[in-house]
C-alpha positions, 0 to 999 in steps of 0.5 A: 415278921418283915416290919420286925425292929430288933436293934442295938447299939452304943451312942458316946455319952449319958443315956439322960442326955441322949434321951433328951436330945431324941426327945427335943430332937428326934432322928430323922429315921422317926421323921421321915417315918412319920414317927410322933412321941406317944409316951415316955418313961424315965428311960425309954421314949415310945414312937407311933406311926400311922400307916395305913394306907389311903385303900384300907381308909377308903375300904374301912371308912377311917375306922381302921388304923394300922400303927407301928410303934417302936420303943427306945430304951436308953442306959447307961452302959459300964463304959460310960456310954449309952446303950440304947436298944430299939424294938418294934415295928417299921416300914422299909424305909425306917429299916433301912434308915436305922441300919446306919446305927447297926 
C-alpha cells in the first residue's frame, strides 16, 4: 500500500542513547505528523497518529478512527553505531520527511 513505510538507516552513537534522545525529543517528522508515543520496549518506540479525516468523523459520529502506527527499533551495529529500522504507516508528508534519513 502507498502509506506503508519500511526504512533502515544508521545513526552515530549507541542505541540506548539514540532511543532516549528520540523519546525525549522526537524528530520533526513525528511531531509534524502528529504522532504520539504509544508504547515502548527495551529497543523499540511505538508512535501512533490519529489521521481520521473530518468528514469521516462526522460520517461515523466520531466512532471510527484511522490510526497510523510507526515502530522504531534501535539496535547496536557492529561498528558501534545504531541501526534504526522504521516500519508502519505514514502520511505522504511524513514519508517525504523520512526520505532524508534513508
